[in-house]
DSSP file (Angstrom, degrees, kcal/mol; ACC not computed):
  #  RESIDUE AA STRUCTURE BP1 BP2  ACC     N-H-->O    O-->H-N    N-H-->O    O-->H-N    TCO  KAPPA ALPHA  PHI   PSI    X-CA   Y-CA   Z-CA
    1    1 A X              0   0    0      0, 0.0     2,-0.6     0, 0.0     0, 0.0   0.000 360.0 360.0 360.0 131.3    0.0    0.0    0.0
    2    2 A X        +     0   0    0      1,-0.1     0, 0.0     2,-0.1     0, 0.0  -0.812 360.0 178.2 -95.3 117.4    1.4    3.4   -1.0
    3    3 A X        +     0   0    0     -2,-0.6     2,-0.3     2,-0.1    -1,-0.1   0.390  41.6 120.1 -98.7   3.1    0.9    6.0    1.7
    4    4 A X        -     0   0    0      1,-0.0     2,-0.7     2,-0.0    -2,-0.1  -0.512  51.0-153.9 -71.8 130.1    2.6    8.8   -0.2
    5    5 A X    >   -     0   0    0     -2,-0.3     3,-2.1     1,-0.1     4,-0.2  -0.919   4.1-156.9-104.5 111.6    0.4   11.8   -0.9
    6    6 A X  T 3  S+     0   0    0     -2,-0.7     3,-0.5     1,-0.3    -1,-0.1   0.688  93.1  59.2 -63.9 -16.3    1.6   13.7   -4.0
    7    7 A X  T >  S+     0   0    0      1,-0.2     3,-1.0     2,-0.1     4,-0.5   0.415  75.6  98.1 -89.2   2.7   -0.1   16.8   -2.8
    8    8 A X  T <  S+     0   0    0     -3,-2.1     3,-0.5     1,-0.3    -1,-0.2   0.786  82.1  50.3 -62.9 -28.1    1.9   16.9    0.4
    9    9 A X  T >  S+     0   0    0     -3,-0.5     3,-1.9    -4,-0.2    -1,-0.3   0.679  89.1  81.6 -83.3 -17.2    4.4   19.4   -1.0
   10   10 A X  G X  S+     0   0    0     -3,-1.0     3,-1.5     1,-0.3    -1,-0.2   0.776  80.1  65.8 -62.3 -27.3    1.7   21.8   -2.2
   11   11 A X  G 3  S+     0   0    0     -4,-0.5    -1,-0.3    -3,-0.5    -2,-0.1   0.670  90.5  67.2 -69.0 -14.0    1.3   23.3    1.3
   12   12 A X  G <  S+     0   0    0     -3,-1.9    15,-1.6    -4,-0.1     2,-0.4   0.428  89.9  75.9 -86.4   1.3    4.8   24.7    1.0
   13   13 A X  E <   -A   26   0A   0     -3,-1.5     2,-0.4    13,-0.2    13,-0.2  -0.922  65.0-158.5-115.0 139.0    3.9   27.1   -1.7
   14   14 A X  E     -A   25   0A   0     11,-2.1    11,-2.6    -2,-0.4     2,-0.3  -0.960  19.7-123.4-119.5 133.8    2.0   30.3   -1.2
   15   15 A X  E     -A   24   0A   0     -2,-0.4     2,-0.7     9,-0.2     9,-0.2  -0.557  20.5-136.3 -73.7 133.8    0.0   32.1   -3.9
   16   16 A X    >   -     0   0    0      7,-1.2     3,-0.7    -2,-0.3     7,-0.2  -0.838  15.7-167.9 -93.0 113.6    1.1   35.7   -4.4
   17   17 A X  T 3  S+     0   0    0     -2,-0.7    -1,-0.1     1,-0.2     4,-0.1   0.706  79.5  62.8 -77.6 -20.8   -2.0   37.8   -4.7
   18   18 A X  T 3  S+     0   0    0      2,-0.1    -1,-0.2     3,-0.0     2,-0.2   0.625 105.9  47.4 -81.6 -11.8   -0.3   41.0   -5.9
   19   19 A X  S <  S-     0   0    0     -3,-0.7    -4,-0.0     1,-0.2     0, 0.0  -0.442 112.7 -46.6-113.8-170.9    0.9   39.4   -9.1
   20   20 A X    >   -     0   0    0     -2,-0.2     3,-1.9     1,-0.1    -1,-0.2  -0.284  57.6-117.6 -56.8 142.8   -0.6   37.2  -11.8
   21   21 A X  T 3  S+     0   0    0      1,-0.3    -1,-0.1    -3,-0.1    -5,-0.1   0.705 110.1  60.2 -60.2 -20.8   -2.7   34.3  -10.2
   22   22 A X  T 3  S+     0   0    0     -7,-0.1     2,-0.3     2,-0.0    -1,-0.3   0.527  84.9  96.3 -86.8  -4.1   -0.4   31.6  -11.7
   23   23 A X    <   -     0   0    0     -3,-1.9    -7,-1.2    -7,-0.2     2,-0.4  -0.652  57.2-161.2 -89.4 143.0    2.8   32.8   -9.9
   24   24 A X  E     -A   15   0A   0     -2,-0.3     2,-0.5    -9,-0.2    -9,-0.2  -0.925  14.5-140.9-123.2 146.7    3.9   31.2   -6.7
   25   25 A X  E     -A   14   0A   0    -11,-2.6   -11,-2.1    -2,-0.4     2,-0.4  -0.931  28.1-130.3-102.5 127.4    6.2   32.4   -3.9
   26   26 A X  E     -A   13   0A   0     -2,-0.5   -13,-0.2   -13,-0.2     2,-0.2  -0.632  14.4-125.4 -84.9 131.0    8.3   29.5   -2.6
   27   27 A X    >   -     0   0    0    -15,-1.6     3,-2.0    -2,-0.4    -1,-0.1  -0.507  20.7-125.8 -67.4 139.3    8.5   29.0    1.2
   28   28 A X  T 3  S+     0   0    0      1,-0.3    -1,-0.1    -2,-0.2    -2,-0.0   0.712 110.4  54.4 -64.8 -19.9   12.1   29.0    2.3
   29   29 A X  T 3  S+     0   0    0    -17,-0.1    -1,-0.3     2,-0.1    -2,-0.0   0.399  85.9 120.5 -91.2   2.9   11.6   25.6    4.0
   30   30 A X    <   -     0   0    0     -3,-2.0     2,-0.3   -18,-0.2   -21,-0.0  -0.275  69.2-111.3 -70.2 152.6   10.3   24.1    0.8
   31   31 A X        -     0   0    0    -22,-0.1     2,-0.2     1,-0.1    -1,-0.1  -0.645  36.5-105.8 -80.4 137.0   11.9   21.1   -0.8
   32   32 A X        -     0   0    0     -2,-0.3     2,-0.4     1,-0.0    -1,-0.1  -0.487  41.6-153.0 -63.6 129.2   13.6   21.8   -4.2
   33   33 A X        -     0   0    0     -2,-0.2     2,-0.4    -3,-0.0    -1,-0.0  -0.914  16.9-176.0-115.3 132.7   11.3   20.3   -6.8
   34   34 A X        -     0   0    0     -2,-0.4     2,-0.1     3,-0.0    -2,-0.0  -0.991  28.8-120.9-124.2 131.1   12.4   19.0  -10.3
   35   35 A X     >  -     0   0    0     -2,-0.4     4,-2.2     1,-0.1     3,-0.1  -0.422  17.1-127.7 -70.4 147.4    9.9   17.8  -12.8
   36   36 A X  H  > S+     0   0    0      1,-0.2     4,-2.9     2,-0.2     5,-0.4   0.829 109.5  60.3 -64.9 -30.2   10.3   14.2  -14.0
   37   37 A X  H  > S+     0   0    0      1,-0.2     4,-1.9     2,-0.2     5,-0.3   0.922 109.1  42.0 -61.5 -43.5   10.2   15.5  -17.6
   38   38 A X  H  4 S+     0   0    0      2,-0.2    -2,-0.2     1,-0.2    -1,-0.2   0.876 116.9  48.9 -69.9 -37.2   13.3   17.6  -17.0
   39   39 A X  H  < S+     0   0    0     -4,-2.2    -2,-0.2     1,-0.2    -1,-0.2   0.918 120.8  32.4 -70.4 -45.0   15.0   14.9  -14.9
   40   40 A X  H >< S-     0   0    0     -4,-2.9     3,-1.9    -5,-0.1     5,-0.2   0.743  84.8-157.4 -87.4 -25.3   14.5   12.0  -17.4
   41   41 A X  T 3< S-     0   0    0     -4,-1.9    -3,-0.1    -5,-0.4    -4,-0.1   0.872  75.2 -41.0  48.8  46.8   14.7   14.1  -20.6
   42   42 A X  T 3  S+     0   0    0      1,-0.3    -1,-0.3    -5,-0.3     2,-0.1   0.262 117.6 104.6  91.7 -12.9   12.7   11.5  -22.7
   43   43 A X    <   -     0   0    0     -3,-1.9    -1,-0.3     1,-0.1     3,-0.1  -0.461  66.0-136.8 -95.3 174.1   14.3    8.4  -21.3
   44   44 A X  S    S+     0   0    0      1,-0.2    15,-2.5    -2,-0.1     2,-0.3   0.393  83.0  42.3-109.4   0.9   12.8    5.9  -18.8
   45   45 A X  E     +B   58   0B   0     13,-0.2     2,-0.3    -5,-0.2    13,-0.2  -0.993  56.8 180.0-150.7 139.0   15.8    5.4  -16.6
   46   46 A X  E     -B   57   0B   0     11,-2.3    11,-2.5    -2,-0.3     2,-0.4  -0.943  23.8-126.3-133.3 158.3   18.6    7.5  -15.1
   47   47 A X  E     -B   56   0B   0     -2,-0.3     2,-0.5     9,-0.2     9,-0.2  -0.856  17.7-164.4-104.1 141.1   21.6    6.8  -12.8
   48   48 A X  E     -B   55   0B   0      7,-3.1     7,-3.1    -2,-0.4     2,-0.5  -0.987   8.2-151.5-126.4 120.5   22.1    8.6   -9.5
   49   49 A X  E     +B   54   0B   0     -2,-0.5     2,-0.4     5,-0.2     5,-0.2  -0.816  21.5 173.0 -92.1 125.9   25.6    8.4   -7.9
   50   50 A X  E >   -B   53   0B   0      3,-3.0     3,-1.8    -2,-0.5    -2,-0.1  -0.940  66.3 -25.5-139.9 113.6   25.3    8.8   -4.1
   51   51 A X  T 3  S-     0   0    0     -2,-0.4     3,-0.1     1,-0.3    -1,-0.1   0.876 126.8 -47.2  51.1  44.7   28.2    8.3   -1.7
   52   52 A X  T 3  S+     0   0    0      1,-0.3     2,-0.3     0, 0.0    -1,-0.3   0.393 118.3 106.8  83.9  -3.8   30.0    6.1   -4.2
   53   53 A X  E <   -B   50   0B   0     -3,-1.8    -3,-3.0     2,-0.0     2,-0.5  -0.835  64.0-132.9-108.3 147.8   27.0    3.8   -5.0
   54   54 A X  E     -B   49   0B   0     -2,-0.3     2,-0.3    15,-0.2    -5,-0.2  -0.876  22.0-171.8-101.5 126.3   25.1    3.9   -8.2
   55   55 A X  E     -B   48   0B   0     -7,-3.1    -7,-3.1    -2,-0.5     2,-0.5  -0.866  13.7-142.2-112.3 149.6   21.3    3.9   -8.0
   56   56 A X  E     -BC  47  68B   0     12,-3.2    12,-2.7    -2,-0.3     2,-0.6  -0.962   8.6-163.1-115.1 124.3   18.9    3.5  -10.9
   57   57 A X  E     -BC  46  67B   0    -11,-2.5   -11,-2.3    -2,-0.5     2,-0.3  -0.936  19.2-178.1-107.0 121.8   15.7    5.6  -11.0
   58   58 A X  E     -BC  45  66B   0      8,-2.9     8,-2.2    -2,-0.6     2,-0.6  -0.880  29.4-133.3-124.4 150.7   13.1    4.2  -13.4
   59   59 A X  E     - C   0  65B   0    -15,-2.5     6,-0.2    -2,-0.3    -2,-0.0  -0.913  32.7-141.7 -97.2 124.0    9.7    5.0  -14.7
   60   60 A X    >   -     0   0    0      4,-3.3     3,-1.8    -2,-0.6    -1,-0.0  -0.224  27.5 -99.6 -78.7 172.7    7.5    1.9  -14.7
   61   61 A X  T 3  S+     0   0    0      1,-0.3    -1,-0.1     2,-0.1    -2,-0.0   0.791 126.1  55.8 -62.1 -27.8    4.9    1.0  -17.3
   62   62 A X  T 3  S-     0   0    0      2,-0.1    -1,-0.3     1,-0.0     3,-0.1   0.425 122.8-107.2 -85.0   1.5    2.2    2.3  -15.0
   63   63 A X  S <  S+     0   0    0     -3,-1.8     2,-0.2     1,-0.3    -2,-0.1   0.629  77.6 129.8  84.7  14.1    4.1    5.7  -14.8
   64   64 A X        -     0   0    0      1,-0.0    -4,-3.3     2,-0.0     2,-0.4  -0.569  56.7-116.1 -96.6 164.2    5.4    5.3  -11.3
   65   65 A X  E     -C   59   0B   0     -6,-0.2     2,-0.4    -2,-0.2    -6,-0.2  -0.810  27.1-175.3-102.3 141.4    8.9    5.8  -10.1
   66   66 A X  E     -C   58   0B   0     -8,-2.2    -8,-2.9    -2,-0.4     2,-0.5  -1.000  10.7-153.8-136.1 136.6   11.1    3.0   -8.7
   67   67 A X  E     -C   57   0B   0     -2,-0.4     2,-0.3   -10,-0.2   -10,-0.2  -0.945  15.3-179.1-113.8 125.3   14.6    3.4   -7.2
   68   68 A X  E      C   56   0B   0    -12,-2.7   -12,-3.2    -2,-0.5    -2,-0.0  -0.927 360.0 360.0-122.3 147.7   17.0    0.4   -7.2
   69   69 A X              0   0    0     -2,-0.3   -15,-0.2   -14,-0.2    -1,-0.1   0.385 360.0 360.0 -94.7 360.0   20.5    0.1   -5.9
């Protein structure tokens, strides 16, 4: 069972009412967010080097992400 809520990060963004309605002001405690389109750039798998180990981040057939060491 997946307990991750994809909307959990949305509370960290505040709408700026003095500017265009589509602009957001980022809370300083917010997590840096990268879109999967930008991260994968058209492929279905990328490698991530972390403390000397290589991890593979893949997009599954169902469109979900899976991380393997």
